[in-house]
C-alpha positions, 0 to 999 in steps of 0.5 A: 793539778787541774786548772779551771777558768771558773769554779762554782764552789760549795753549792747545792748541786742539782745535776739534772739527772734526777739524782739527789742533790749534794754539796759540792763544786763545779769546775769549768775550763773553756766551754766544758765542765771538767769536774763535778764533785765534793771538792775540786782540788785544782786551781781556778782563775775565778770562783763563785761562792755558792754556799746556800745557793743551788747549782743547776744545768742551764735550762733548755726551752724546746718551744720558742719562736725567737726566729726573728728576735735572734736576728735583731737582738743580742739577748733572747729575753725573757728566756735568758733571764730565767736560766735558759741557756738553749732555745729551740726555734722553728716550732709550729711550722712557722719561721723565716727560712727558706724564703725567696725575696718575693715571699717576704710579705707572705711570711710576715703576714703569717707570723703577724697572725699566728705568733702575734709579731707586729708586721712593722717589727719584722719589716724593720728588724729582719735583714733578709740576708738569706733565702735558703735554710742553710743560709739562714743558719749562716746568718744566725751564726754571724750575729752575737747573742747571749744563749745558744739557738737550735732550729727546726725546719718550719713547714709553712715556709718550706711549703711556700718555697716549693709551691708559691701561691699554691701553698698559700691557697692550700692546694694539694702538693703534686708528686714533684712538689713532695720530691722537692720538699723531701730534698730541701728537708734533707738539705736543711738537716745536713746544714744543721736543722734539728728536726721539722716543725708543723701545725695542723691547728685551725686557729693558727691564722694570719691577721686577716683570718686566713688559715696557714698554708699547712692547715689541712695538708695531706698526710702524704706531704708529712710522710714525704718530709718524714722520709728525709728524716728517715734517710738522715737518721736524725731529727725530731718531729714537732707538731701542733695538732688540731685537737681538741677541735678535731678528735685526739684519736684522728690527730694522734693516729696521723702523727704516729704514722709519720713518726713510725715512717721516719723512725724518729721521735715526735713531740706534740702540744698538749693541754688539760681542759678547764672543764668537761670530760677528761679528754686527755686521758684517752690521748695519753693512753694512745701515747702509752700504746704507741710507746709500747710498740717502739715509738718515741712520743713526747707530749709537751705541756706548759706547767701553768695555765695556757692562755693570754694576758689581756689589757688595753695596751695589749693585743687582745681584751674583751672589747677589742672586737667591739665596733666603738673600739675599732678607731682605738685599735692601733693607738697607743694607750695614752691616746686611748685613755681620754676615750676610755675614761669618758663615762659615755664611751664606757657605757656604750662599749660595755653595752656592745657585742663584739663582731667576729674576728681573729680566733684568739681575739674571740676567746676573750669573754669567757668570764668564768675563766678570766681573772684580774692579774696583779703583782705578784702574779698569781697563776692559780687565782680563785676569784674570776671576773664572773665571780666578782660580777656576781658578788658586786651585782655588776655585769662581767663587762663592767668588772673587766673594763674597770680591772683593765683601767687600774693603774692608768689603764695598765691593768691586766686580766689573765685569760686561762684557756686550758691547764686549769681543770676545775680552777686548779693546777692539780691535774698538771702534777701527774703529767709533769711526773710522767717520764714521757711528758716534757716541759715546753710551750713557753713561746718566747719570741712570739705573742709579744703583746698577749703571752709571756710564758717563757718565764715558766722555768722560774714558775716551776722552781717557785710554785712547784718545788717551793711554794705550792700548798700540798704535794710538790715536785722535788728539787731534783725532779724540777731541775731534770724537767728543765734541763736533761729531759728537754735536751734529750727529747731534742737530741741535744745530749751534750747539755742539761747535765752537770758532769765532766765533759758536758757543756758549761751551761750552768745556773747559780740560783738563790732558791729561797729568794727566787721571785717571779715578777709581774709582766710589764710592757716594754717598747724595745722591739724594732720600730718601737714595737711593744712586748710583754717582759717578765723578769725574775730575781734570784739568779745569782749567775748564769753561765753559757759555754763557760762564760757568765752572761748574767750576774744577779739578774743583770746581763754582763754583756757577754755573748757566747751563744752559738748556733747548734747544728744538728743533734749532739752526742753525749760526752765520753765518760771521764775515767775515774 
């Protein structure tokens, strides 16, 4: 008779494969699933009664930036509070390894601008007890955490390690530089990197506005790095392209050439524009053509608007570049409020035009695509700041100012930069359903005071599978998009499915009660740094490596998370 450590009994099992849900049991021993089926006939040390609940694999988020948080925190929040049991770090070509002591400041400055992680948070939170990428993985392994982490080798630190100041000045790599990049990439893959991440995006800049070391890097540099992936026969290429600022055709042609040389899968950031021509259609046609000739290409999308949350206590808002506001930029909200409540200050700030600054800060005045953001959070809002201004006979600046003053200055505005075509999410449905499109772009661990999209698994389950007016995703489609599919893209074939032999990463969810809460500001980063956090209600249990890390939306204190080293094989099927 089989004996389980944990039995999840009588739930609606949505196994991650895309197959039809069924009523049954999931039995776990140690860190593996030993049974999934209609009735487990063995015994169990502990049982979770799951009747009326859904049972899913743990979710896999392939686009995060927990590279720093995984060092200073034991909980990878908010991801682990939304059913995520594995995250991939090192995206966008930014991270903290490899890094010599002399280059700490350069990488902190880079992450401060590109990923909106305050410099003081990194200065206080990073122990820097590593230099090489293998040493970074070892340092990760020595720290407890709630969920699994897998790492891409980031391009910018690699370039700075090899080229020093020449990398920051964006000089061309020499033949010797390219050979060294290839060697270090091989070393990282051998140590456990699951691939390589890069960025070609011109709005990825330091806080001072400098472009990142990888922007404009010659394609030969990417070819040299791809050669290491080809040599190893493993690894995924992740890229943030410069489209639509640069033509999709040019950017995708370059990426496909790198993927073809490496003989490895590639995934890239994609979004639907809010207005104008459907520029994503030709891009998808290029993906179809590349796949037809044997390339494995995965466009990566977020299932709700791409954008930022603005507010007085956050990183960006419509007035953050105005001259009168500059003395308040680094002050806490409590010290800003006396000025913000002053009618004369309000009138002066509303009348001012912002000065040039960081590209993300300059994207905060497109009034037609900005919406007051309340509780419960609405990610398909109908009435923009511009529409409210017209209806009230006021200026958009006045409407935005007053919206942010709500709740003693805690009001927020959702700034939708993309994925909101014609003010609807409709265009995302056919993309989500494409067999070659994967969920991602949650950016957990980054943009702490501007973005909180790591909650997208809960949004996918509530909006797309349960609440949407009109056509919805089936529960099987939704869970597959959150589990087995992203795991496959990253070569993590041992997870994302509820079947015997797979990792015991499981969620038990009360779908009927599942609720996504509004983001709140917390000051729990090193140095009391601020971050947006977004929680949910309805996660009855989350299991990682066979241990329950969360019960009824609260941490149990269990820390079974591991460092995933390299791609993982699918388990051998258990004979019937």
